[in-house]
Backbone bond lengths (Angstrom), bond angles and torsions (degrees), N, CA, C in turn:
res aa  C-N    CA-C-N  psi(-1)  N-CA   C-N-CA  omega(-1)  CA-C   N-CA-C  phi
1 M - - - 1.440 - - 1.565 105.31 -
2 A 1.263 115.64 165.29 1.491 120.94 -179.77 1.529 111.58 -67.81
3 K 1.279 112.55 159.32 1.544 122.26 170.21 1.506 105.62 -95.51
4 A 1.396 111.64 173.82 1.472 117.58 -179.48 1.454 108.39 -148.79
5 I 1.291 116.61 163.86 1.513 126.63 167.24 1.514 109.39 -128.64
6 I 1.335 114.42 133.78 1.446 120.18 169.32 1.456 109.33 -103.79
7 F 1.349 118.74 128.65 1.383 123.22 177.62 1.523 110.21 -84.58
8 A 1.320 119.18 105.26 1.452 122.33 -173.48 1.507 114.21 -127.91
9 A 1.414 112.18 16.23 1.486 115.16 -175.48 1.532 117.44 -89.60
10 G 1.333 112.89 -8.75 1.413 119.61 -173.54 1.563 114.18 -58.72
11 L 1.355 116.49 162.32 1.441 123.42 -175.22 1.565 110.41 -80.46
12 G 1.345 115.44 -22.67 1.458 119.84 179.04 1.567 111.19 69.73
13 S 1.365 114.45 37.26 1.421 121.68 -173.50 1.504 113.38 -56.07
14 R 1.363 115.81 -36.00 1.462 123.85 -174.01 1.607 108.35 -73.54
15 L 1.281 117.15 -20.84 1.405 119.78 -178.03 1.593 113.95 -97.55
16 K 1.282 114.89 10.46 1.504 118.08 176.82 1.458 107.62 -61.18
17 P 1.300 119.81 149.81 1.496 127.75 3.81 1.559 109.89 -87.29
18 I 1.278 120.50 -0.30 1.501 121.09 179.78 1.539 107.71 -52.43
19 T 1.281 120.61 -50.60 1.398 125.55 -167.91 1.597 111.90 -82.80
20 D 1.262 114.56 8.59 1.525 123.05 170.20 1.506 109.92 -68.12
21 T 1.311 116.93 -30.38 1.481 123.13 -179.44 1.542 115.47 -125.17
22 V 1.272 114.22 -12.96 1.439 118.22 -177.62 1.524 111.35 -131.03
23 P 1.372 122.50 132.01 1.423 119.51 -177.14 1.568 109.78 -73.19
24 K 1.287 115.71 150.62 1.460 120.80 -177.45 1.477 112.00 -47.61
25 A 1.412 118.76 -43.12 1.447 121.31 -176.25 1.493 115.06 -59.40
26 L 1.342 116.17 -21.79 1.489 121.04 -175.70 1.475 112.13 -103.44
27 V 1.333 117.84 2.77 1.524 118.81 171.75 1.551 108.16 -66.15
28 K 1.255 117.81 141.63 1.401 124.18 -173.97 1.546 117.52 -100.40
29 V 1.248 113.50 137.88 1.614 120.81 172.30 1.484 105.98 -126.66
30 N 1.388 114.96 119.06 1.362 117.29 178.62 1.568 114.23 64.35
31 G 1.226 116.73 30.08 1.513 118.48 178.88 1.506 115.26 84.53
32 K 1.315 118.26 -2.06 1.488 122.99 175.13 1.451 113.02 -122.32
33 T 1.342 118.62 143.68 1.480 123.94 -176.49 1.529 106.66 -70.46
34 L 1.351 116.76 154.64 1.483 117.61 176.36 1.466 111.36 -62.52
35 L 1.327 122.05 -28.90 1.367 124.69 170.18 1.546 116.67 -58.25
36 E 1.293 115.60 -43.11 1.423 123.26 175.12 1.556 110.71 -62.46
37 H 1.298 116.00 -44.91 1.470 119.42 179.70 1.540 108.84 -61.18
38 S 1.320 119.63 -43.17 1.439 124.59 178.57 1.516 109.94 -61.10
39 L 1.340 117.76 -48.54 1.460 122.71 -174.95 1.616 110.83 -67.63
40 N 1.331 113.97 -38.79 1.416 122.28 -178.03 1.565 108.65 -63.95
41 H 1.338 111.15 -45.40 1.533 114.84 177.80 1.473 113.63 -64.52
42 L 1.262 120.13 -38.94 1.496 120.16 175.45 1.507 110.63 -64.93
43 K 1.334 117.53 -46.97 1.469 121.92 -176.32 1.572 110.53 -61.49
44 K 1.306 117.40 -31.65 1.444 119.04 178.90 1.570 109.41 -59.38
45 Y 1.290 119.52 -28.17 1.368 120.05 -179.03 1.514 114.89 -106.48
46 G 1.292 113.35 18.35 1.500 118.76 173.79 1.426 115.53 88.76
47 I 1.316 119.28 5.56 1.481 126.71 -175.24 1.592 107.65 -94.15
48 V 1.369 110.03 101.92 1.492 113.80 -175.59 1.491 118.30 -116.29
49 D 1.400 114.53 -9.24 1.429 120.92 -179.81 1.622 104.68 -99.68
50 V 1.244 113.83 110.15 1.475 117.64 -172.20 1.531 109.33 -134.56
51 A 1.365 116.58 133.89 1.377 124.48 166.39 1.493 112.85 -94.57
52 I 1.307 117.37 139.56 1.397 119.92 179.37 1.574 109.93 -132.36
53 N 1.304 116.83 118.75 1.393 120.83 179.96 1.545 116.69 -82.80
54 V 1.280 120.61 137.39 1.547 121.44 -174.50 1.499 109.33 -131.24
55 H 1.327 111.57 147.89 1.555 118.58 174.08 1.555 106.39 -151.62
56 H 1.301 117.06 -72.27 1.468 123.61 -177.70 1.491 111.36 -62.70
57 H 1.384 122.51 118.23 1.419 125.84 -178.20 1.619 110.56 50.93
58 A 1.332 111.90 43.64 1.415 117.61 -173.67 1.563 115.72 -62.15
59 D 1.311 110.13 -35.11 1.500 114.99 175.00 1.469 118.15 -55.41
60 Q 1.387 114.62 -38.07 1.430 121.40 176.98 1.536 110.22 -63.42
61 I 1.369 117.69 -45.72 1.423 121.14 -175.86 1.533 108.47 -69.94
62 I 1.319 122.30 -34.31 1.382 125.06 -178.82 1.567 111.08 -69.11
63 R 1.350 116.18 -38.74 1.473 120.50 178.04 1.575 108.80 -72.76
64 F 1.282 118.78 -33.71 1.427 121.22 175.57 1.512 110.60 -62.97
65 I 1.331 119.72 -44.97 1.463 121.39 -173.53 1.577 106.87 -74.36
66 E 1.346 117.80 -28.96 1.439 119.46 -178.15 1.611 106.97 -64.16
67 N 1.293 118.26 -28.06 1.466 122.92 177.42 1.567 114.52 -82.38
68 K 1.392 115.15 9.26 1.435 121.21 176.16 1.484 115.57 48.55
69 P 1.345 117.58 62.67 1.422 118.50 -176.77 1.539 112.88 -62.53
70 V 1.325 117.43 -25.65 1.526 117.40 176.17 1.544 103.70 -125.25
71 S 1.290 114.38 121.62 1.471 121.00 -177.04 1.571 109.96 -71.93
72 G 1.351 110.01 149.22 1.526 115.87 173.99 1.527 114.64 82.47
73 M 1.409 116.67 12.25 1.441 117.20 -177.76 1.479 111.73 -111.07
74 N 1.310 117.22 140.14 1.516 122.42 179.77 1.519 106.86 -98.69
75 I 1.341 119.71 103.94 1.526 119.85 -172.00 1.443 105.11 -105.95
76 F 1.389 112.60 135.10 1.508 126.26 168.75 1.498 111.27 -107.55
77 I 1.269 122.09 120.11 1.441 124.35 176.29 1.532 110.87 -89.83
78 S 1.363 113.80 120.86 1.429 121.29 171.90 1.583 107.87 -98.10
79 D 1.320 111.92 106.66 1.466 117.61 -174.78 1.529 113.89 -86.16
80 E 1.314 111.20 115.97 1.494 120.23 179.16 1.568 110.51 -111.02
81 R 1.245 117.33 22.40 1.513 115.63 -172.23 1.509 111.27 -60.19
82 N 1.376 116.83 -32.89 1.454 116.73 179.15 1.480 119.37 -72.10
83 K 1.406 110.41 -23.76 1.419 115.91 -179.69 1.522 111.87 -162.41
84 L 1.359 120.48 129.49 1.385 123.83 179.96 1.521 106.19 -77.89
85 L 1.319 115.09 124.03 1.528 123.01 -169.15 1.517 113.89 -95.52
86 E 1.295 117.37 -10.03 1.520 120.35 -169.97 1.495 111.30 66.46
87 T 1.296 115.24 -174.60 1.540 114.99 -175.93 1.434 116.58 -74.40
88 G 1.401 114.34 -36.68 1.406 117.45 179.41 1.520 113.50 -70.34
89 G 1.342 115.43 -44.49 1.519 118.79 177.66 1.480 109.17 -67.63
90 G 1.356 119.86 -33.21 1.418 120.50 176.54 1.467 114.23 -66.35
91 L 1.274 117.80 -34.24 1.536 118.03 173.55 1.586 108.74 -70.06
92 K 1.307 117.36 -43.25 1.434 119.16 -177.07 1.464 112.55 -57.59
93 K 1.395 117.51 -37.11 1.436 122.89 -176.64 1.556 108.88 -68.43
94 V 1.334 120.31 -29.11 1.485 118.05 -176.84 1.501 114.49 -103.01
95 T 1.457 116.27 23.97 1.421 120.24 -179.48 1.469 115.34 -48.84
96 S 1.467 116.20 -45.71 1.395 123.78 -179.64 1.584 110.93 -57.94
97 F 1.245 117.41 -34.83 1.576 120.68 -176.68 1.478 109.44 -62.95
98 F 1.307 117.25 -30.19 1.487 118.94 -176.58 1.536 112.80 -104.49
99 E 1.335 114.70 19.05 1.469 118.91 176.70 1.539 113.33 -61.79
100 N 1.254 118.20 131.12 1.552 125.94 -175.60 1.449 112.36 70.02
101 E 1.291 118.06 15.30 1.461 120.61 169.98 1.495 112.21 -98.10
102 P 1.394 117.11 127.95 1.515 114.18 -179.84 1.524 112.82 -67.38
103 F 1.335 116.40 -32.14 1.491 118.41 -176.08 1.495 106.29 -156.45
104 F 1.318 120.73 171.23 1.439 129.24 178.68 1.442 112.95 -156.98
105 I 1.294 117.88 157.67 1.452 126.91 178.80 1.432 106.83 -95.65
106 A 1.377 118.02 140.82 1.456 127.47 169.01 1.448 112.42 -129.13
107 C 1.270 117.19 130.08 1.521 124.42 -176.21 1.533 112.51 -139.62
108 N 1.257 115.26 148.23 1.461 122.66 175.73 1.508 110.02 -83.48
109 V 1.323 118.15 136.76 1.493 120.17 -178.55 1.487 117.12 -63.60
110 D 1.320 113.23 -23.48 1.473 118.74 -178.66 1.486 116.23 -84.91
111 I 1.257 117.33 5.20 1.453 126.43 -179.11 1.505 109.43 -99.90
112 I 1.382 120.11 126.87 1.379 123.99 173.55 1.565 107.21 -117.09
113 S 1.374 114.40 124.35 1.366 120.55 -173.53 1.454 113.49 -150.38
114 D 1.396 120.60 147.49 1.423 119.16 168.08 1.525 115.45 -105.77
115 L 1.403 111.80 29.40 1.505 119.96 178.04 1.499 108.65 -52.39
116 N 1.416 113.62 139.26 1.454 120.74 177.71 1.550 108.90 -79.73
117 Y 1.312 117.92 106.64 1.426 122.21 -173.18 1.593 107.87 -71.30
118 N 1.333 119.53 -23.70 1.447 119.76 177.79 1.594 109.46 -68.29
119 E 1.349 115.56 -41.44 1.369 115.11 179.64 1.528 112.90 -72.37
120 L 1.291 117.94 -29.29 1.480 121.92 173.90 1.491 112.59 -64.50
121 I 1.292 120.42 -47.16 1.386 129.44 176.84 1.606 112.98 -63.96
122 A 1.308 114.22 -40.30 1.473 116.96 -178.32 1.594 105.77 -70.72
123 F 1.291 122.64 -39.33 1.447 127.75 173.49 1.463 109.67 -54.90
124 H 1.336 114.57 -53.51 1.452 121.03 -179.92 1.504 116.87 -52.71
125 Q 1.298 112.04 -48.11 1.511 119.95 -178.04 1.489 106.72 -71.09
126 K 1.321 126.95 -37.89 1.415 129.68 -179.05 1.476 110.33 -62.59
127 E 1.368 115.61 -40.25 1.495 121.98 -178.03 1.504 111.19 -78.21
128 N 1.372 117.97 -20.02 1.476 122.31 -175.41 1.425 106.13 54.35
129 A 1.298 122.93 57.05 1.471 130.02 179.90 1.468 111.68 -95.59
130 L 1.414 114.89 153.13 1.461 114.65 170.91 1.546 108.50 -71.03
131 A 1.302 117.69 -41.50 1.493 123.87 174.82 1.422 110.45 -142.59
132 T 1.414 115.62 150.63 1.474 122.42 176.97 1.495 105.48 -120.92
133 L 1.308 121.46 117.95 1.563 122.51 176.54 1.512 110.50 -99.86
134 V 1.318 113.23 129.24 1.470 116.81 175.53 1.508 106.48 -77.25
135 V 1.342 119.34 125.70 1.492 122.89 178.99 1.543 108.54 -133.86
136 R 1.357 112.13 165.98 1.451 115.36 171.19 1.588 106.89 -153.41
137 S 1.275 113.45 169.57 1.490 119.47 -179.61 1.611 106.97 -87.18
138 R 1.257 112.41 110.19 1.405 119.07 177.57 1.586 114.23 -160.48
139 K 1.289 121.33 157.72 1.425 117.36 -176.90 1.536 109.71 -79.99
140 T 1.398 111.01 138.41 1.475 118.77 179.52 1.489 108.24 -159.01
141 N 1.318 114.71 178.67 1.441 118.09 -176.13 1.550 113.43 -89.14
142 R 1.404 114.55 -24.46 1.446 118.26 179.24 1.584 106.20 -135.37
143 Y 1.345 113.67 144.62 1.357 127.80 -174.51 1.516 110.11 -128.39
144 F 1.406 111.84 138.70 1.530 118.25 161.72 1.521 109.45 -83.26
145 L 1.283 116.34 140.94 1.489 121.87 178.40 1.516 111.19 -106.41
146 F 1.326 115.39 129.04 1.437 121.37 -173.36 1.615 106.88 -129.06
147 N 1.358 110.15 145.39 1.470 112.81 177.57 1.569 109.18 -84.23
148 E 1.313 115.41 -171.47 1.464 120.85 -172.32 1.548 112.26 -69.65
149 H 1.340 115.25 -9.85 1.589 117.67 175.99 1.484 105.77 -102.64
150 A 1.325 121.92 12.15 1.431 120.95 175.03 1.569 109.37 69.80
151 D 1.317 116.57 30.55 1.506 118.40 174.43 1.513 105.60 -101.59
152 L 1.314 115.91 138.67 1.403 125.41 174.11 1.480 113.29 -60.64
153 C 1.307 115.81 129.37 1.475 122.22 -179.66 1.489 113.33 -130.63
154 G 1.284 121.32 -11.85 1.413 119.86 -174.74 1.553 112.77 177.00
155 W 1.315 111.87 -168.30 1.521 120.56 -175.81 1.447 110.44 -154.30
156 K 1.389 119.62 145.91 1.431 121.10 -178.55 1.575 109.13 -137.61
157 N 1.326 114.52 131.88 1.393 120.31 176.07 1.513 106.88 -102.20
158 M 1.397 116.85 115.66 1.474 119.93 -177.82 1.435 114.53 -77.07
159 Q 1.342 118.26 -13.71 1.544 119.58 179.12 1.520 110.30 -70.67
160 N 1.324 114.39 -47.16 1.518 119.95 -176.70 1.483 111.30 -111.95
161 N 1.334 121.12 3.97 1.441 126.13 -177.03 1.528 114.31 58.99
162 E 1.314 116.19 25.12 1.546 117.42 178.38 1.547 106.92 -78.52
163 I 1.311 115.04 132.27 1.446 125.57 -179.25 1.603 108.78 -120.66
164 R 1.277 114.71 131.49 1.487 122.44 176.96 1.543 107.80 -124.92
165 L 1.318 114.60 120.34 1.413 121.64 179.24 1.548 117.46 -120.15
166 S 1.290 116.26 156.51 1.494 114.83 173.94 1.507 107.35 -79.70
167 N 1.254 119.85 -83.29 1.485 122.08 173.97 1.522 112.30 -151.46
168 T 1.454 111.75 46.90 1.428 117.95 -178.00 1.452 107.70 -122.50
169 Q 1.337 118.44 155.10 1.490 125.06 179.29 1.590 103.79 -78.74
170 L 1.340 113.04 140.62 1.496 119.96 -174.58 1.503 111.45 -64.40
171 Q 1.361 116.21 -37.98 1.434 120.48 -170.92 1.545 115.14 -64.83
172 R 1.293 115.81 -11.71 1.440 121.76 -177.15 1.529 109.94 -98.47
173 L 1.269 122.55 2.70 1.347 125.42 -168.84 1.599 115.77 -108.47
174 N 1.273 114.29 152.23 1.555 119.22 -175.85 1.544 107.38 -117.23
175 P 1.308 115.73 129.27 1.435 118.31 -177.88 1.515 110.06 -94.46
176 Y 1.375 111.44 134.40 1.498 123.35 179.60 1.498 110.97 -133.36
177 A 1.255 118.78 139.04 1.435 125.07 179.42 1.544 109.79 -84.93
178 F 1.322 116.77 132.72 1.433 126.49 -177.91 1.527 106.53 -68.49
179 S 1.283 120.24 138.70 1.454 126.80 178.07 1.447 114.83 -97.59
180 G 1.366 119.71 2.01 1.493 116.99 176.41 1.532 114.32 82.46
181 I 1.299 114.21 8.78 1.519 120.08 178.78 1.508 109.45 -128.67
182 Q 1.317 118.46 140.56 1.453 118.46 -179.71 1.589 111.40 -162.02
183 V 1.292 113.17 155.94 1.456 119.08 172.58 1.414 110.35 -112.05
184 I 1.297 121.79 135.17 1.466 122.93 -169.50 1.504 104.83 -133.23
185 N 1.432 118.92 133.24 1.367 120.79 168.71 1.456 114.72 -74.47
186 A 1.410 118.81 139.71 1.417 121.76 -175.36 1.517 110.13 -58.96
187 E 1.281 115.57 -23.06 1.508 117.83 178.60 1.520 113.94 -51.55
188 M 1.370 110.93 -33.03 1.378 114.71 -178.36 1.536 116.69 -66.92
189 L 1.294 114.66 -28.31 1.472 118.94 176.54 1.533 115.82 -54.69
190 S 1.449 112.45 -34.84 1.453 112.93 176.06 1.484 114.03 -69.79
191 L 1.319 118.72 -17.74 1.476 123.93 -176.31 1.501 111.05 -83.71
192 L 1.325 114.58 -6.82 1.537 120.22 177.74 1.395 115.72 -85.15
193 H 1.338 119.88 -14.64 1.485 127.44 -170.14 1.540 108.99 -59.49
194 S 1.256 120.25 -29.20 1.472 120.55 -177.07 1.506 110.74 -82.53
195 Y 1.252 122.96 -7.98 1.398 123.40 179.64 1.569 112.40 -89.29
196 G 1.323 119.40 166.93 1.390 121.10 177.19 1.473 116.86 -78.20
197 D 1.282 117.51 -154.25 1.455 119.38 -179.75 1.546 117.99 -75.55
198 A 1.335 111.93 -46.09 1.477 122.04 -173.99 1.611 108.74 -119.11
199 F 1.332 110.37 120.88 1.516 116.08 -179.16 1.569 109.21 -163.94
200 S 1.256 111.79 163.19 1.512 116.25 -177.36 1.500 107.96 -96.99
201 I 1.407 114.63 138.33 1.425 118.09 176.13 1.535 114.49 -66.44
202 T 1.306 111.19 -21.82 1.531 116.02 173.91 1.584 110.37 -59.40
203 D 1.256 114.46 -44.92 1.545 118.24 179.80 1.560 110.23 -60.04
204 V 1.377 113.58 -37.62 1.483 115.92 -179.26 1.558 109.22 -70.33
205 Y 1.317 117.68 -38.80 1.431 115.02 -177.81 1.520 113.46 -69.79
206 I 1.336 120.20 -33.84 1.432 123.13 178.55 1.616 107.03 -64.48
207 K 1.264 118.04 -39.73 1.501 116.40 173.58 1.447 116.89 -71.06
208 L 1.300 122.85 -35.21 1.430 129.39 -175.14 1.494 111.02 -81.00
209 C 1.255 118.02 -28.39 1.506 117.00 -174.53 1.542 115.40 -68.99
210 A 1.256 117.06 -7.33 1.490 119.45 170.26 1.513 113.99 -80.29
211 F 1.352 112.87 -15.99 1.478 119.49 -175.21 1.593 113.97 -120.52
212 Y 1.294 112.00 -22.49 1.510 121.51 -171.47 1.462 110.13 -123.94
213 K 1.396 118.23 149.17 1.454 118.46 172.60 1.533 111.25 -81.44
214 I 1.340 112.62 118.19 1.467 120.48 171.99 1.558 110.14 -122.86
215 K 1.408 111.69 115.36 1.486 115.00 -162.85 1.556 107.36 -104.93
216 A 1.326 110.29 160.69 1.483 122.72 171.93 1.586 107.68 -93.59
217 F 1.273 120.51 127.57 1.419 124.01 165.57 1.542 102.07 -102.70
218 I 1.352 120.31 102.22 1.405 128.99 -175.01 1.457 112.01 -80.58
219 D 1.334 122.40 102.12 1.490 130.42 -177.05 1.473 110.55 -106.25
220 Q 1.287 116.09 107.31 1.481 119.63 171.69 1.527 117.97 -113.65
221 T 1.355 113.69 1.96 1.463 117.90 -174.47 1.483 118.98 -114.55
222 S 1.409 116.58 -21.30 1.479 114.65 178.87 1.438 113.34 -75.88
223 Y 1.380 115.99 163.82 1.441 116.32 169.55 1.520 110.73 -73.32
224 W 1.362 115.78 133.43 1.469 117.29 -178.84 1.548 108.86 -147.82
225 I 1.269 117.16 137.12 1.452 119.60 168.03 1.541 113.90 -155.13
226 D 1.355 111.40 139.04 1.467 121.08 177.92 1.506 106.86 -84.68
227 V 1.363 121.14 107.48 1.440 122.90 -176.60 1.530 109.07 -87.05
228 G 1.341 118.50 43.88 1.446 116.40 -167.19 1.625 112.11 -100.77
229 T 1.319 113.07 3.64 1.527 115.02 178.20 1.458 106.99 -135.41
230 P 1.378 119.64 161.47 1.442 122.26 -179.51 1.538 113.14 -58.88
231 S 1.330 115.89 -40.41 1.405 119.71 -178.80 1.526 111.68 -62.11
232 K 1.336 117.41 -44.64 1.499 124.00 177.66 1.537 109.38 -66.68
233 L 1.329 118.30 -37.90 1.426 119.49 174.77 1.524 113.21 -58.40
234 D 1.345 112.14 -48.36 1.508 115.73 174.52 1.556 112.05 -58.75
235 E 1.335 117.53 -40.01 1.454 115.82 -179.19 1.541 111.14 -65.23
236 A 1.402 113.84 -38.08 1.496 116.26 -176.01 1.544 110.48 -67.85
237 N 1.325 115.66 -32.89 1.462 121.22 -179.24 1.510 113.89 -71.82
238 K 1.259 115.92 -14.36 1.585 122.14 175.68 1.489 108.42 -87.54
239 M 1.343 118.58 -11.18 1.465 120.28 -176.34 1.511 109.12 -93.60
240 N 1.269 119.87 155.37 1.480 125.86 178.05 1.594 108.95 -87.85
241 I 1.245 116.80 68.29 1.471 123.20 -176.97 1.439 111.48 -91.05
242 D 1.364 119.64 121.48 1.380 122.78 178.50 1.573 112.18 -155.79
243 W 1.380 108.97 78.02 1.471 113.52 175.37 1.544 106.90 -149.50
């Protein structure tokens, strides 16, 4: 089965003051940490080999993982304590972990979802994409822009109206919000060598989408919540979430 990476290195700035003393990954929803929710969701689909990058309050996360919060998982810690590498740099650092893997799943630790990973992987393989991004129609500050075939063509920042396109006219494109879950072909890791240490995977996608197929997996039916703010954390704690 596929391997995965959980992005857990972030500062959790939107969850302050909670994250002043606790890393975002160890914030609890319904009595379980966000990290446990992510690991349990992966394990449900047979994904047990998982890399986790750490930076903010990294020692707490490492101690937590050493106590094996989810049985049957093989956890690899990618230590970013010296420098926060962002999503792109975080992937680049774990290239060797995904050696000989055709593809892998990447997800943000502050996302709780019951998305069917088997359906996502099947879609990714059928489309033969370099990467498949789980997206949905919702209000956000930044949108990926896709054409009528669900191919990535650009990105838009609603706060400053910045638009970045490959080579497509804007009026033909559909905006979707990224859900923090994606499937990536290992082939893409070799394309990261020309980048520095710390960079966003979004920047990479916007450059690559002119030459490679990067698809939208449009998910409007699964339970999904970004537990990145105190209000959303409260909302999630009112739900009966147990996976």
